MARGUVEX-988165 format. One line per 10 residues: for each residue x, y, z of N, C-alpha, C. Coordinates in steps of 0.05 Angstrom, whole numbers. Layout:
! MARGUVEX-988165
X:Y:Z:X:Y:Z:X:Y:Z ~ ...
! end
This chain:
! MARGUVEX-988165
203:3903:1792:231:3895:1790:234:3869:1775 ~ 254:3868:1757:257:3845:1739:277:3826:1753 ~ 273:3800:1750:293:3780:1760:290:3755:1743 ~ 310:3738:1744:309:3711:1730:305:3690:1750 ~ 289:3672:1742:283:3649:1760:286:3623:1743 ~ 301:3603:1754:305:3578:1741:278:3565:1738 ~ 274:3552:1714:250:3537:1710:251:3512:1724 ~ 232:3509:1743:227:3484:1758:202:3471:1748 ~ 195:3450:1762:171:3436:1753:146:3453:1754 ~ 147:3470:1776:124:3490:1781:122:3511:1760
143:3514:1744:143:3537:1723:138:3526:1696 ~ 132:3500:1693:128:3489:1665:104:3500:1651 ~ 83:3505:1667:57:3514:1655:62:3545:1645 ~ 73:3561:1662:79:3588:1654:99:3589:1631 ~ 118:3571:1630:137:3571:1607:124:3563:1581 ~ 105:3543:1582:90:3534:1560:73:3557:1549 ~ 59:3571:1566:43:3594:1556:59:3616:1543 ~ 81:3622:1555:98:3644:1543:110:3635:1515 ~ 117:3610:1512:129:3600:1487:104:3599:1468 ~ 81:3594:1474:59:3594:1456:54:3622:1446
58:3642:1463:57:3668:1453:79:3675:1431 ~ 103:3668:1440:125:3674:1424:126:3656:1398 ~ 115:3633:1395:117:3616:1373:88:3606:1367 ~ 70:3622:1359:42:3616:1355:35:3594:1336 ~ 56:3587:1320:52:3563:1302:51:3537:1316 ~ 61:3537:1340:59:3514:1358:40:3516:1379 ~ 25:3495:1383:2:3495:1402:12:3494:1431 ~ -6:3503:1449:0:3500:1478:9:3471:1486 ~ -6:3452:1474:-3:3423:1480:25:3415:1472 ~ 33:3424:1448:62:3419:1438:81:3427:1459
80:3452:1468:101:3460:1487:96:3446:1512 ~ 73:3442:1523:71:3427:1548:84:3399:1548 ~ 79:3385:1525:90:3358:1522:122:3360:1518 ~ 130:3381:1504:160:3384:1498:175:3392:1522 ~ 164:3409:1538:177:3419:1563:178:3396:1584 ~ 157:3381:1583:159:3359:1603:180:3339:1596 ~ 182:3334:1570:203:3316:1559:231:3326:1566 ~ 234:3352:1561:260:3366:1566:268:3367:1595 ~ 248:3372:1612:251:3373:1641:259:3345:1651 ~ 245:3325:1641:251:3296:1652:279:3290:1642
287:3297:1618:312:3291:1610:333:3304:1627 ~ 331:3330:1633:349:3344:1650:351:3333:1677 ~ 327:3324:1688:329:3311:1715:343:3284:1713 ~ 339:3268:1693:351:3241:1691:382:3243:1687 ~ 390:3261:1672:419:3264:1665:435:3282:1684 ~ 422:3297:1700:436:3317:1716:445:3340:1701 ~ 433:3346:1681:441:3369:1662:436:3397:1677 ~ 417:3395:1696:412:3423:1710:388:3434:1698 ~ 383:3460:1703:359:3475:1695:357:3475:1666 ~ 331:3476:1656:326:3477:1628:322:3505:1618
328:3525:1636:328:3554:1627:317:3570:1650 ~ 309:3595:1641:301:3615:1662:274:3626:1652 ~ 260:3636:1671:238:3653:1668:247:3681:1675 ~ 237:3700:1660:240:3727:1667:214:3738:1682 ~ 218:3747:1705:197:3753:1723:195:3785:1728 ~ 172:3795:1726:167:3823:1736:152:3821:1761 ~ 165:3826:1780:156:3819:1807:149:3787:1808 ~ 124:3781:1808:118:3752:1808:104:3743:1784 ~ 105:3761:1763:91:3754:1738:111:3744:1716 ~ 109:3721:1705:127:3713:1683:123:3730:1659
144:3742:1648:141:3759:1624:160:3750:1601 ~ 177:3731:1607:197:3723:1586:209:3696:1594 ~ 220:3683:1575:231:3657:1578:255:3651:1561 ~ 274:3635:1570:296:3627:1552:301:3598:1560 ~ 298:3580:1542:304:3552:1545:333:3547:1538 ~ 347:3532:1556:375:3524:1551:378:3494:1556 ~ 396:3482:1538:401:3452:1542:430:3449:1543 ~ 439:3442:1566:469:3436:1570:477:3410:1569 ~ 500:3405:1557:513:3377:1556:542:3380:1556 ~ 554:3355:1555:585:3353:1551:587:3340:1524
605:3350:1507:609:3337:1481:621:3310:1486 ~ 610:3290:1474:622:3262:1478:649:3256:1469 ~ 661:3273:1452:688:3268:1442:707:3288:1455 ~ 702:3312:1457:720:3332:1469:716:3337:1499 ~ 694:3331:1508:687:3337:1538:679:3367:1542 ~ 680:3382:1519:673:3411:1521:643:3414:1529 ~ 639:3433:1548:610:3439:1556:597:3455:1531 ~ 574:3448:1525:559:3458:1503:531:3467:1515 ~ 524:3493:1511:497:3501:1519:482:3511:1496 ~ 460:3497:1489:444:3504:1467:423:3524:1476
423:3548:1465:402:3567:1471:378:3560:1452 ~ 359:3546:1463:338:3535:1447:316:3553:1436 ~ 302:3565:1454:280:3583:1447:277:3604:1467 ~ 272:3628:1458:267:3650:1477:245:3668:1468 ~ 232:3681:1488:210:3703:1481:209:3720:1505 ~ 206:3744:1500:201:3765:1521:180:3784:1512 ~ 160:3790:1529:138:3806:1521:148:3835:1512 ~ 135:3845:1494:143:3869:1478:150:3891:1499 ~ 137:3894:1519:140:3917:1538:168:3916:1553 ~ 179:3891:1553:204:3886:1567:226:3874:1547
222:3877:1521:239:3865:1501:269:3875:1505 ~ 271:3899:1515:298:3912:1520:316:3896:1539 ~ 302:3877:1556:317:3860:1575:328:3835:1562 ~ 321:3830:1537:328:3804:1525:358:3800:1524 ~ 374:3820:1516:403:3816:1515:415:3810:1542 ~ 404:3820:1565:415:3813:1591:407:3786:1598 ~ 384:3778:1590:373:3749:1596:394:3731:1582 ~ 400:3735:1556:419:3717:1543:447:3718:1555 ~ 456:3743:1562:484:3743:1575:484:3729:1601 ~ 463:3730:1617:462:3716:1640:466:3685:1635
452:3676:1614:452:3647:1607:481:3639:1596 ~ 497:3658:1588:523:3654:1576:547:3663:1595 ~ 541:3658:1621:560:3668:1642:585:3651:1643 ~ 585:3627:1634:607:3608:1635:624:3614:1610 ~ 647:3628:1613:662:3637:1590:677:3611:1576 ~ 678:3589:1591:692:3565:1581:676:3548:1562 ~ 648:3554:1562:630:3537:1547:626:3548:1519 ~ 618:3530:1501:610:3536:1474:577:3539:1475 ~ 569:3560:1461:540:3566:1460:530:3563:1432 ~ 508:3551:1429:496:3545:1401:468:3556:1400
459:3564:1379:431:3568:1371:425:3557:1345 ~ 413:3533:1346:410:3517:1321:386:3524:1306 ~ 367:3537:1317:341:3546:1302:335:3576:1306 ~ 354:3593:1300:349:3621:1308:328:3635:1291 ~ 312:3651:1302:292:3668:1286:309:3692:1278 ~ 295:3707:1261:309:3731:1249:319:3751:1272 ~ 301:3755:1290:306:3772:1313:330:3761:1329 ~ 330:3734:1333:351:3719:1348:378:3724:1334 ~ 378:3721:1308:404:3723:1293:417:3750:1298 ~ 399:3771:1296:409:3799:1298:421:3803:1328
406:3792:1346:416:3795:1374:441:3777:1379 ~ 441:3753:1369:464:3736:1373:489:3748:1359 ~ 487:3762:1337:508:3774:1323:520:3795:1341 ~ 505:3810:1357:515:3829:1375:529:3818:1397 ~ 523:3792:1403:534:3780:1428:558:3763:1418 ~ 568:3765:1393:593:3752:1385:589:3724:1372 ~ 565:3718:1363:561:3691:1353:569:3692:1323 ~ 579:3670:1313:585:3666:1285:560:3651:1271 ~ 556:3659:1246:532:3647:1232:541:3629:1208 ~ 529:3605:1208:534:3586:1188:508:3581:1171
511:3586:1145:487:3583:1127:487:3558:1114 ~ 462:3546:1112:459:3519:1098:435:3518:1086 ~ 432:3497:1067:407:3490:1054:400:3462:1065 ~ 373:3456:1065:363:3431:1072:356:3414:1048 ~ 371:3393:1042:368:3376:1019:349:3352:1026 ~ 330:3343:1006:313:3321:1009:321:3300:991 ~ 322:3275:1000:330:3253:985:309:3230:984 ~ 301:3220:961:282:3199:958:296:3173:963 ~ 293:3159:985:308:3138:991:304:3111:975 ~ 281:3106:966:278:3081:948:296:3082:925
298:3104:912:317:3107:889:346:3107:898 ~ 353:3119:919:381:3120:929:391:3092:937 ~ 372:3075:947:380:3050:955:392:3033:931 ~ 385:3044:908:395:3029:883:418:3045:872 ~ 413:3072:870:432:3089:854:451:3106:872 ~ 449:3105:897:465:3123:915:493:3112:916 ~ 510:3129:927:540:3121:931:542:3103:957 ~ 564:3089:956:569:3073:979:601:3072:983 ~ 610:3083:1004:639:3084:1011:648:3064:1031 ~ 631:3058:1051:638:3040:1071:616:3018:1076
614:3006:1100:594:2989:1107:581:2996:1133 ~ 558:2988:1136:541:2993:1161:545:2972:1180 ~ 544:2980:1206:545:2961:1227:529:2972:1251 ~ 519:2954:1268:503:2963:1289:521:2975:1311 ~ 510:2993:1327:526:3008:1347:538:2986:1368 ~ 523:2966:1373:533:2946:1394:554:2927:1382 ~ 558:2928:1354:576:2910:1343:605:2923:1337 ~ 607:2947:1345:635:2961:1341:654:2950:1361 ~ 680:2949:1353:699:2938:1372:702:2955:1396 ~ 711:2943:1417:714:2959:1442:736:2980:1437
731:3006:1446:748:3028:1442:747:3042:1416 ~ 730:3031:1397:729:3043:1370:715:3071:1372 ~ 697:3075:1392:684:3099:1396:687:3107:1425 ~ 694:3131:1429:698:3142:1457:677:3135:1475 ~ 682:3127:1500:661:3118:1516:640:3137:1523 ~ 647:3162:1524:626:3183:1532:609:3187:1508 ~ 621:3188:1484:604:3189:1460:585:3164:1457 ~ 596:3140:1462:581:3115:1461:557:3119:1480 ~ 558:3129:1504:537:3134:1522:516:3152:1509 ~ 525:3174:1496:506:3193:1482:491:3179:1462
505:3162:1446:493:3147:1424:471:3129:1435 ~ 479:3114:1455:460:3096:1466:435:3110:1479 ~ 440:3133:1490:418:3151:1501:399:3158:1478 ~ 410:3164:1456:393:3174:1433:377:3150:1422 ~ 385:3126:1425:369:3103:1417:346:3101:1437 ~ 349:3105:1461:328:3106:1480:309:3129:1475 ~ 318:3152:1465:301:3175:1457:285:3171:1432 ~ 291:3149:1418:276:3142:1396:290:3147:1369 ~ 315:3153:1369:331:3158:1346:340:3133:1334 ~ 347:3134:1307:359:3111:1294:389:3117:1294
404:3098:1305:433:3102:1309:448:3079:1294 ~ 467:3087:1278:483:3067:1263:511:3076:1261 ~ 529:3059:1252:557:3065:1248:566:3056:1221 ~ 582:3074:1207:594:3070:1182:622:3063:1187 ~ 632:3040:1177:660:3033:1179:673:3039:1152 ~ 694:3054:1153:709:3060:1129:739:3058:1134 ~ 750:3039:1122:780:3034:1124:789:3031:1154 ~ 773:3018:1168:781:3011:1197:773:3033:1218 ~ 761:3055:1208:752:3075:1225:720:3074:1227 ~ 711:3081:1251:681:3078:1255:670:3105:1261
648:3110:1244:635:3138:1244:607:3134:1251 ~ 598:3144:1275:570:3142:1282:552:3163:1267 ~ 529:3153:1262:509:3172:1248:482:3169:1263 ~ 470:3190:1270:444:3190:1284:423:3205:1270 ~ 401:3192:1266:378:3202:1254:354:3206:1272 ~ 342:3229:1270:316:3233:1284:295:3231:1263 ~ 270:3222:1270:248:3219:1250:225:3238:1257 ~ 218:3254:1237:196:3273:1242:174:3263:1221 ~ 152:3279:1221:130:3271:1203:118:3297:1192 ~ 117:3297:1165:107:3320:1151:83:3309:1133
58:3319:1139:34:3308:1127:32:3278:1126 ~ 40:3268:1153:40:3240:1160:60:3223:1146 ~ 80:3237:1133:102:3220:1118:126:3221:1135 ~ 138:3200:1144:163:3200:1160:186:3210:1144 ~ 202:3228:1155:227:3237:1144:249:3236:1165 ~ 271:3225:1158:293:3223:1174:311:3248:1170 ~ 320:3258:1192:339:3280:1189:364:3274:1205 ~ 387:3284:1196:414:3274:1209:416:3295:1233 ~ 419:3285:1256:425:3301:1279:454:3297:1288 ~ 467:3278:1278:497:3273:1285:511:3259:1262
532:3271:1254:549:3257:1234:577:3273:1235 ~ 599:3258:1230:624:3273:1228:625:3294:1206 ~ 610:3289:1185:607:3309:1163:583:3302:1145 ~ 571:3323:1132:551:3317:1113:560:3301:1090 ~ 586:3305:1082:597:3288:1061:597:3258:1067 ~ 603:3250:1092:601:3223:1101:574:3211:1095 ~ 553:3226:1101:528:3216:1094:521:3213:1065 ~ 530:3235:1050:525:3235:1021:541:3213:1007 ~ 564:3206:1019:580:3186:1005:570:3158:1011 ~ 551:3155:1029:540:3129:1037:509:3127:1037
498:3142:1017:469:3143:1016:456:3116:1009 ~ 470:3100:994:459:3073:987:453:3056:1011 ~ 473:3053:1027:469:3035:1051:452:3049:1073 ~ 453:3076:1075:437:3088:1095:408:3087:1086 ~ 404:3090:1059:376:3088:1049:363:3061:1055 ~ 378:3040:1051:366:3013:1058:361:3011:1087 ~ 377:3021:1104:372:3021:1133:346:3035:1140 ~ 343:3060:1129:320:3077:1137:294:3066:1126 ~ 295:3055:1101:272:3041:1089:263:3017:1107 ~ 282:3001:1118:274:2979:1136:259:2991:1161
265:3017:1168:250:3029:1189:226:3044:1181 ~ 217:3039:1156:192:3050:1146:195:3080:1138 ~ 219:3091:1134:223:3117:1128:232:3120:1099 ~ 215:3136:1080:222:3138:1054:238:3161:1044 ~ 241:3181:1064:255:3207:1056:276:3213:1077 ~ 298:3227:1067:319:3234:1086:324:3265:1078 ~ 327:3281:1100:335:3308:1097:363:3312:1108 ~ 379:3327:1097:407:3332:1105:417:3360:1101 ~ 428:3373:1120:438:3401:1119:465:3400:1102 ~ 466:3418:1083:491:3422:1067:497:3450:1067
523:3458:1065:529:3487:1061:516:3499:1038 ~ 507:3523:1040:492:3538:1020:505:3535:993 ~ 489:3525:973:498:3524:946:510:3497:937 ~ 517:3480:956:526:3453:951:505:3434:937 ~ 513:3422:917:495:3402:902:505:3374:907 ~ 484:3357:909:487:3330:915:470:3314:893 ~ 479:3295:880:465:3279:861:437:3268:873 ~ 416:3271:859:388:3259:867:376:3275:890 ~ 387:3297:898:376:3312:919:359:3336:909 ~ 337:3341:924:318:3365:919:324:3385:943
326:3410:934:330:3431:953:303:3436:966 ~ 301:3427:990:275:3430:1004:272:3457:1019 ~ 292:3467:1031:292:3493:1044:318:3506:1040 ~ 317:3532:1035:342:3549:1031:343:3572:1052 ~ 365:3583:1054:369:3606:1071:368:3599:1101 ~ 373:3575:1108:374:3569:1138:400:3575:1149 ~ 401:3576:1175:425:3581:1189:426:3571:1218 ~ 450:3567:1228:452:3564:1256:477:3580:1266 ~ 478:3587:1293:497:3604:1302:512:3591:1326 ~ 537:3599:1328:556:3588:1352:574:3609:1361
577:3608:1385:597:3625:1401:617:3606:1414 ~ 642:3605:1406:662:3588:1417:674:3569:1395 ~ 690:3551:1405:702:3533:1386:683:3513:1375 ~ 683:3508:1349:662:3491:1337:673:3479:1311 ~ 667:3455:1305:675:3442:1280:651:3447:1261 ~ 653:3466:1244:631:3474:1225:628:3453:1204 ~ 645:3434:1203:642:3412:1181:624:3391:1192 ~ 619:3390:1217:605:3367:1230:575:3375:1231 ~ 559:3355:1236:531:3358:1244:528:3349:1273 ~ 524:3367:1292:526:3357:1319:499:3369:1335
477:3358:1333:454:3367:1346:442:3347:1367 ~ 461:3332:1378:453:3313:1400:440:3329:1424 ~ 421:3318:1434:407:3330:1459:395:3357:1452 ~ 390:3363:1427:382:3389:1422:351:3389:1418 ~ 339:3414:1412:310:3415:1409:300:3397:1385 ~ 319:3391:1367:311:3373:1345:301:3346:1357 ~ 316:3337:1377:310:3311:1389:291:3313:1412 ~ 294:3332:1429:279:3332:1454:251:3347:1450 ~ 251:3367:1432:225:3382:1428:212:3376:1402 ~ 227:3362:1384:216:3355:1357:209:3380:1341
228:3402:1340:223:3425:1324:243:3422:1301
! end
């Protein structure tokens, strides 16, 4: 008999083993560390379960990670379907597992890093697909030659009420999670930008996980480059709609996509509390 069981602390080892099977490019240690971080975050914020295990009697045969949050500006509930895997013998149950995780019809559902199989399944479940390229910017050069539309200021220096209180809490939480958070002031309006830092071949690379738009970042590369260089980061990657060109950018990865079901501002970059930040994928 198949059933779904919420992932508790006693299920983290089984969840790590299943995800290692489903994503063999990541080690067991990677998933163990990431799931512990995700579980601790959910416990501290009251976000609820981090997903479900699919059980055949008492044997775990599948997993779906979910990360729930409230949007800091709209208050909308957002559930990120992060990673899923079901053993081949029971793969037919995967759509039901996803539907069970999407039971709240008022929520927005996202899949920010879908595999090819996930894209096809999500399409059948009513998701929309947004295609993008990942552009790479050399920051030392952009610190001199990049565009500058506004001015940077620290998050704590923004005037009271300039940023919604709930969003401000999210931004402060991401500083605690190790992200670089700044604010661009343009014409009296204040626009937060959040960077996560990853490492490729031991080289730190900043990636944008929150911005009102990719254009906001592209129009302020000079001041953002100086900020990131002060943090020891020489490269920036930024998602742009497929085919868009930006001066001084290298097309690092093409043919990427994310998927959404529900109301969504496709001009924004909104990956707060996602697997980008919590799992470092």
